[in-house]
C-alpha positions in Angstrom: -27.1 9.5 2.5 -23.5 10.6 2.3 -20.7 8.3 1.0 -18.9 6.1 3.5 -15.8 7.7 2.1 -14.6 9.5 -1.0 -11.4 8.8 -2.8 -9.7 11.6 -4.8 -6.0 10.4 -5.0 -3.4 12.4 -6.9 -5.4 13.0 -10.1 -7.9 16.0 -9.7 -9.9 14.6 -12.6 -11.0 11.6 -10.5 -13.3 11.3 -7.6 -14.8 8.1 -6.3 -17.6 7.9 -3.7 -17.9 4.6 -1.9 -21.3 3.7 -0.6 -20.6 0.0 0.2 -18.5 -1.3 3.0 -15.9 -3.9 1.9 -17.1 -7.4 2.5 -20.8 -6.4 2.4 -20.9 -5.3 -1.2 -24.0 -7.2 -2.3 -26.1 -7.8 0.9 -25.3 -11.4 0.4 -26.3 -12.5 3.8 -29.7 -10.9 3.7 -30.4 -12.3 0.2 -29.3 -15.8 1.1 -31.4 -15.8 4.3 -34.4 -14.7 2.3 -33.9 -16.8 -0.7 -33.0 -20.1 0.9 -36.0 -20.0 3.2 -38.6 -19.5 0.5 -40.7 -22.5 -0.6 -39.0 -22.2 -4.0 -35.4 -21.4 -3.3 -33.6 -18.7 -5.2 -30.5 -16.5 -5.1 -30.3 -13.2 -7.0 -27.9 -13.4 -10.0 -25.8 -10.4 -8.9 -24.1 -12.8 -6.5 -22.4 -14.7 -9.4 -19.9 -11.8 -9.8 -16.9 -12.2 -7.5 -13.6 -12.1 -9.3 -13.9 -15.7 -10.5 -17.5 -15.2 -11.6 -16.5 -12.1 -13.6 -13.7 -14.1 -15.3 -16.1 -16.9 -16.2 -18.6 -14.4 -17.6 -15.9 -12.8 -19.7 -15.2 -16.3 -21.0 -18.9 -16.8 -21.7 -19.0 -13.7 -23.8 -16.4 -15.2 -26.2 -18.3 -18.4 -26.8 -19.8 -19.0 -30.2 -23.3 -19.8 -28.7 -23.4 -16.6 -26.6 -24.7 -13.9 -29.1 -25.8 -11.1 -26.7 -22.5 -9.4 -26.0 -21.1 -9.4 -29.5 -24.5 -8.3 -31.0 -24.9 -5.4 -28.6 -21.3 -4.4 -29.3 -21.9 -4.4 -33.1 -25.1 -2.3 -32.6 -23.1 0.3 -30.5 -20.4 0.4 -33.1 -23.0 1.1 -35.8 -25.1 3.6 -33.8 -23.0 5.4 -31.2 -22.4 8.4 -33.5 -26.2 8.8 -34.1 -26.9 8.4 -30.3 -24.3 11.1 -29.5 -25.8 13.4 -32.1 -29.4 12.9 -31.0 -28.6 13.3 -27.3 -25.9 15.9 -27.4 -24.7 14.2 -24.2 -21.7 15.5 -22.3 -22.0 13.1 -19.4 -22.3 9.4 -19.4 -23.7 7.5 -16.4 -23.1 3.8 -16.7 -25.1 1.5 -14.4 -23.3 -1.8 -13.6 -20.3 -0.4 -15.5 -17.9 -3.3 -15.5 -15.2 -3.0 -18.1 -14.7 0.2 -20.1 -15.4 -1.4 -23.5 -18.9 0.0 -24.0 -18.2 3.3 -22.3 -15.3 3.9 -24.7 -17.6 3.5 -27.7 -20.0 6.0 -26.4 -17.3 8.4 -25.1 -15.6 8.3 -28.5 -18.8 9.3 -30.2 -19.5 12.0 -27.7 -16.0 13.3 -28.1 -16.2 13.2 -31.9 -19.4 15.3 -31.7 -18.2 18.1 -29.5 -14.6 17.3 -28.3 -13.5 15.6 -25.1 -13.2 18.8 -23.1 -15.7 18.9 -20.2 -16.9 15.3 -20.8 -17.8 13.5 -17.5 -18.1 9.8 -16.9 -19.9 8.3 -13.9 -19.4 4.6 -13.6 -21.6 2.8 -11.0 -20.5 -0.6 -9.9 -20.4 -2.7 -6.7 -16.6 -3.3 -7.2 -14.4 -0.5 -6.0 -11.5 -2.1 -8.0 -13.5 -1.9 -11.2 -14.4 1.7 -10.7 -10.9 2.7 -9.8 -9.4 0.9 -12.8 -11.9 2.4 -15.2 -11.3 5.9 -13.9 -7.5 5.6 -14.2 -7.7 4.2 -17.7 -10.1 6.7 -19.1 -8.7 9.9 -17.8 -5.3 8.9 -19.3 -6.9 8.2 -22.7 -9.4 11.0 -22.9 -7.9 14.5 -22.3 -10.3 16.8 -20.5 -12.5 13.9 -19.2 -13.4 13.9 -15.5 -14.6 10.7 -13.7 -16.9 10.7 -10.7 -17.2 7.1 -9.8 -19.9 5.6 -7.5 -19.2 2.3 -5.7 -22.7 1.1 -5.0 -25.5 -1.2 -6.0 -27.7 0.6 -8.5 -30.8 -1.0 -7.0 -30.1 0.9 -3.8 -27.8 3.8 -4.6 -29.3 5.7 -7.5 -30.0 8.7 -5.2 -26.2 8.8 -4.6 -25.4 9.4 -8.2 -23.9 12.9 -8.4 -26.2 15.6 -9.8 -25.7 16.7 -13.4 -23.9 19.9 -14.0 -26.7 20.9 -16.4 -25.0 19.4 -19.4 -27.1 16.8 -21.3 -26.8 13.4 -19.6 -27.0 9.9 -21.0 -27.8 7.2 -18.4 -26.9 3.7 -19.8 -27.9 0.2 -18.6 -26.4 -2.2 -21.1 -25.7 -5.9 -21.5 -29.3 -7.0 -21.1 -29.0 -6.5 -17.4 -32.6 -5.2 -17.2 -33.8 -8.8 -18.1 -32.6 -10.1 -14.7 -35.5 -8.2 -13.0 -39.0 -9.7 -12.8 -41.7 -7.4 -14.3 -42.6 -5.5 -11.1 -39.0 -5.0 -10.0 -38.1 -4.0 -13.5 -40.7 -1.3 -13.7 -39.8 0.1 -10.3 -36.1 0.3 -11.4 -37.1 2.0 -14.7 -39.2 4.6 -12.6 -36.2 5.2 -10.4 -34.0 5.7 -13.5 -36.5 8.1 -15.0 -36.1 10.1 -11.8 -32.5 10.8 -12.7 -33.4 12.4 -16.0 -34.0 16.0 -16.7 -35.8 17.3 -19.8 -32.6 17.2 -21.9 -31.4 13.8 -20.7 -31.7 10.4 -22.2 -31.7 6.7 -21.1 -29.9 4.0 -23.2 -31.0 0.5 -22.6 -29.7 -2.9 -24.0 -32.3 -5.7 -24.2 -32.2 -9.2 -25.6 -35.1 -9.9 -27.9 -37.6 -12.8 -28.3 -36.4 -15.2 -31.0 -36.1 -18.9 -31.7 -36.0 -20.6 -28.3 -33.3 -23.0 -29.5 -31.0 -20.1 -30.2 -31.7 -18.6 -26.7 -31.3 -21.9 -24.9 -28.0 -22.7 -26.6 -26.6 -19.4 -25.3 -27.1 -20.6 -21.7 -26.1 -24.3 -22.3 -22.8 -23.9 -24.0 -21.0 -27.1 -25.1 -17.8 -26.1 -23.1 -19.7 -26.1 -19.8 -18.5 -22.6 -18.9 -22.0 -21.3 -18.1 -22.5 -24.3 -15.9 -19.4 -23.4 -13.9 -20.6 -19.8 -13.8 -23.9 -20.9 -12.4 -22.3 -23.1 -9.7 -20.0 -20.2 -8.8 -22.7 -18.7 -6.6 -22.2 -21.8 -4.3 -18.5 -21.1 -4.0 -19.4 -17.5 -3.1 -21.7 -18.6 -0.3 -19.1 -21.1 1.0 -16.4 -18.5 1.1 -18.4 -15.5 2.3 -20.9 -17.1 4.7 -19.2 -20.3 5.8 -21.6 -22.5 3.9 -20.8 -26.1 3.1 -22.3 -26.5 -0.4 -20.7 -29.2 -2.5 -20.8 -27.6 -6.0 -20.3 -30.9 -7.7 -23.6 -32.1 -6.1 -25.6 -29.6 -8.2 -26.2 -29.7 -11.9 -26.8 -26.7 -14.2 -30.2 -26.3 -15.6 -31.2 -23.5 -18.1 -34.4 -23.4 -20.2 -36.6 -20.9 -22.0 -40.0 -20.3 -20.3 -42.3 -19.7 -23.2 -45.1 -18.3 -21.0 -42.9 -15.6 -19.4 -40.5 -15.4 -22.4 -37.5 -15.5 -20.2 -34.6 -17.8 -19.6 -34.4 -19.5 -16.1 -31.1 -20.7 -14.8 -31.4 -23.1 -11.9 -29.2 -25.5 -9.9 -30.6 -29.0 -9.4 -29.6 -31.1 -6.4 -28.4 -34.5 -7.6 -29.4 -36.1 -4.3 -31.0 -35.3 -1.0 -28.8 -33.3 1.3 -28.6 -30.8 4.1 -26.5 -27.6 3.8 -25.2 -25.6 6.8 -24.6 -21.8 6.4 -22.5 -21.1 9.5 -22.7 -17.3 9.4 -26.5 -17.4 9.3 -26.9 -20.3 11.8 -29.0 -21.8 9.1 -29.6 -25.4 8.1 -31.3 -26.0 4.7 -32.6 -29.2 3.3 -32.6 -30.1 -0.4 -34.7 -33.0 -1.8 -33.2 -35.1 -4.6 -33.7 -33.1 -7.9 -34.9 -30.0 -6.0 -34.1 -26.9 -7.9 -32.9 -23.5 -6.8 -33.4 -20.5 -9.2 -30.2 -18.4 -9.8 -31.3 -16.2 -12.7 -34.1 -15.1 -14.9 -33.2 -13.3 -18.1 -36.2 -11.8 -19.8 -36.4 -11.4 -23.5 -38.3 -8.5 -25.0 -40.3 -7.3 -27.9 -40.5 -3.6 -28.8 -44.1 -3.5 -27.7 -43.3 -4.9 -24.3 -40.5 -2.4 -23.8 -42.7 0.5 -24.8 -45.3 -0.6 -22.2 -42.6 -0.8 -19.5 -41.3 2.6 -20.5 -44.8 4.1 -20.4 -45.5 2.8 -16.8 -42.1 4.3 -15.7 -42.9 7.7 -17.2 -40.5 7.2 -20.2 -41.1 7.1 -23.9 -39.1 5.4 -26.6 -37.2 7.9 -28.8 -35.0 5.7 -30.9 -34.5 1.9 -31.6 -31.3 0.3 -32.8 -31.1 -3.4 -33.6 -29.1 -5.8 -35.7 -30.0 -7.3 -39.0 -31.4 -10.5 -37.4 -33.3 -8.5 -34.7 -31.6 -10.6 -31.9 -30.8 -7.7 -29.6 -31.8 -4.0 -29.3 -30.3 -0.8 -27.9 -33.1 1.7 -27.3 -33.0 5.3 -26.4 -35.7 6.8 -24.2 -36.5 10.1 -22.6 -38.9 11.4 -20.0 -42.4 11.3 -21.3 -43.6 14.8 -22.3 -40.1 16.3 -22.0 
């Protein structure tokens, strides 16, 4: 499938392929129709992230209770040079790229290993603005770097990622994002990512680890209430984009650690019985008092579980980087047998 359009602009070092039409970036309507008509209602967590949701998440990352972002950052600071040396990567593909902070740590290490000339960065994100801004920032700061951005949903648009130019490639999915997928979906995604890798390529994955449930639950129930606002933001998104009439104040934030599945569940609980109309879908949905709608799962991993997931996907663990408390891990994998 070709891009809807490509953007090159004035800088020959930048190309951006757009595979999502504006206003339909996350297939919101289809996901809402499917999710709200299930016996147990749920909305995929990717719909948190409009501009307000992204700002709220950035604020969450600064909270004392929320350890994943700062822990992963510290691991990358400590191990980026070793990752660059092991992989010899000259191309970084970042899935769900967001801000450039993590890319910079890896590009710095890749540049220190072999110089910045002929480095390539491929950010993949649903936001065209995010991809454009990252491209502009990085080509200014890294002489010799080229950026081939992809505006798309990595669940659907992995085949649209540009082919490697035969230089070793590092595909990164950081931030614990893989935890938002249930086991079957997670393994399908990992198989698809394995399909991007050649014999000399590597996959870099950030995963939150199983630990004291009180520590995990505190990260999703911050005392400032910012995570609660982030959770309710999906209701604002549906109101704005689909003409829904949710009253966000009528829902309370719920987050708990499911010890059987070893994941966090975030839900929104109706404070009272109500009916909600979604105008664009011609849909009326009833909520009972205290009925819950799931908005996120965030799986926590052990090394053994991750190795099993890799094996099913045709990958094998090559390296494992964690912090002193083993709260988070950044793992490096390659194609099995390569």
